[in-house]
C-alpha positions in Angstrom: 4.8 0.6 41.6 7.9 -1.5 40.8 6.7 -2.8 37.4 5.3 0.3 36.0 5.9 0.6 32.3 6.0 4.0 30.7 4.3 3.9 27.3 5.4 6.4 24.7 3.3 7.5 21.8 4.9 7.9 18.4 5.2 11.6 18.7 7.2 11.4 21.9 9.5 8.6 20.8 9.9 9.4 17.1 10.4 5.7 16.7 8.8 3.6 14.1 6.3 0.9 15.1 7.0 -2.7 14.0 6.4 -3.7 10.4 3.6 -6.0 11.4 1.8 -3.3 13.4 2.2 -0.7 10.7 0.8 -3.1 8.2 -2.3 -3.8 10.3 -2.7 -0.1 11.0 -2.6 0.6 7.3 -5.3 -1.9 6.6 -7.5 -0.5 9.3 -6.9 3.1 8.1 -7.9 2.0 4.5 -11.0 0.2 5.7 -12.0 3.2 7.8 -11.5 5.6 5.0 -13.5 3.5 2.6 -16.3 3.3 5.2 -16.1 7.0 5.7 -16.7 7.5 2.0 -19.8 5.3 2.1 -18.4 2.0 0.8 -18.5 -1.4 2.4 -15.0 -2.6 3.4 -14.2 -6.0 4.8 -10.7 -6.8 6.0 -9.9 -10.4 4.9 -8.4 -13.2 7.0 -4.6 -13.6 6.8 -4.9 -16.7 4.6 -6.6 -14.8 1.7 -3.9 -14.8 -0.9 -3.0 -11.3 -2.1 -6.2 -9.5 -0.9 -6.3 -7.5 2.3 -9.6 -5.7 1.9 -12.6 -6.4 -0.2 -14.6 -3.2 -1.0 -18.0 -2.7 -2.5 -20.4 0.1 -3.2 -23.6 0.2 -1.1 -25.5 -1.8 -3.7 -22.7 -4.4 -4.2 -22.8 -3.8 -7.9 -19.1 -2.8 -8.0 -16.3 -4.4 -6.1 -12.6 -3.9 -5.7 -10.0 -6.3 -4.3 -7.3 -4.3 -2.4 -3.8 -5.1 -1.2 -2.5 -2.6 1.3 1.2 -1.7 1.6 2.3 0.6 4.4 5.4 2.5 5.1 6.5 5.0 7.8 8.3 8.3 7.5 8.6 10.7 4.6 9.5 8.4 1.8 7.0 7.8 -1.0 8.1 4.3 -2.0 6.9 0.9 -1.0 8.5 -2.6 -1.1 6.9 -5.2 -3.3 8.1 -8.5 -4.7 8.4 -9.9 -8.2 5.0 -11.7 -8.1 3.4 -8.3 -8.2 4.6 -7.9 -11.8 2.2 -10.6 -13.0 -0.9 -9.8 -10.9 -3.0 -7.5 -13.0 -6.7 -8.3 -12.6 -8.9 -5.4 -13.6 -10.6 -5.1 -10.2 -7.4 -5.5 -8.2 -5.8 -2.4 -6.6 -3.0 -1.4 -4.3 -3.5 1.2 -1.6 -0.1 2.5 -0.5 -0.3 4.0 2.9 2.2 6.5 4.3 2.2 6.7 8.1 4.0 9.8 9.3 5.8 9.5 12.6 3.7 12.4 14.0 -0.1 12.4 14.5 -0.9 13.4 11.0 -3.6 11.4 9.2 -2.0 9.0 6.7 -1.7 9.6 3.0 -3.3 7.1 0.7 -2.0 6.4 -2.8 -4.6 4.3 -4.8 -3.1 2.6 -7.9 -4.6 -0.1 -10.2 -2.6 -3.3 -10.2 -1.8 -3.1 -13.9 -0.1 0.3 -13.4 1.9 -1.1 -10.4 3.0 -4.1 -12.4 4.2 -2.1 -15.4 5.9 0.4 -13.1 7.8 -2.1 -11.0 8.8 -4.2 -14.1 10.3 -1.1 -15.9 11.8 0.4 -12.7 13.5 -2.9 -11.8 14.8 -3.4 -15.3 16.3 0.1 -15.2 18.0 -0.6 -11.9 19.3 -3.9 -13.2 20.7 -2.3 -16.3 22.5 0.4 -14.3 26.0 -0.7 -12.9 26.4 -0.8 -9.2 28.6 1.6 -7.2 31.8 -0.1 -8.3 30.7 -0.6 -11.9 29.7 -4.2 -11.3 26.7 -6.0 -12.8 23.8 -6.0 -10.3 22.5 -9.3 -9.0 19.0 -10.4 -9.7 16.6 -10.1 -6.7 12.9 -10.6 -6.1 12.5 -7.2 -4.4 10.7 -4.4 -6.2 9.8 -0.9 -5.3 6.8 1.3 -6.2 7.3 5.1 -6.1 4.7 7.9 -6.2 7.1 10.8 -5.7 4.9 13.2 -7.8 1.7 12.2 -5.9 -0.1 11.1 -9.1 -2.2 8.6 -7.1 -2.6 10.5 -3.8 -6.2 10.3 -2.7 -7.4 8.8 -6.0 -10.2 6.7 -4.5 -12.1 7.3 -7.8 -9.8 4.8 -9.5 -11.5 2.0 -7.6 -14.5 2.6 -9.8 -16.9 1.8 -6.9 -19.3 4.5 -8.0 -19.9 2.9 -11.4 -22.2 0.1 -12.3 -20.7 -2.8 -14.3 -21.7 -3.2 -17.9 
């Protein structure tokens, strides 16, 4: 077989998969986990602005709009942009997914959008106010980062409030 291609799994290669594939994998892992917990989860089309998954309880009396951000490796930080500072709807959440490079099940960090917005705004301002390596003023950028180093939001599916009925 001249054209035989050897496929490696992540464990063998210890290489990261592409950003596009890891993002899709993160979305499917989140939808699967929501379904496993008894919720309805629908992955949205690519042209749905800011929402990757729409989740609801079994009676559709509580819903959550979810944006999924996925990283690979051991870090507990995810890249966002400046627009995320202003998107703070009460039923909007981020699920930050950490895909390890081994076969371990991913970690899920579930965070309300208003907490993410406040965190990235304050974290970015702190970075901007700190001089660079050579003491220079830092340049403004649209890139932001969210960190959950203390695992405050690890596995916090309860924050989606899907088990509560609206008032």
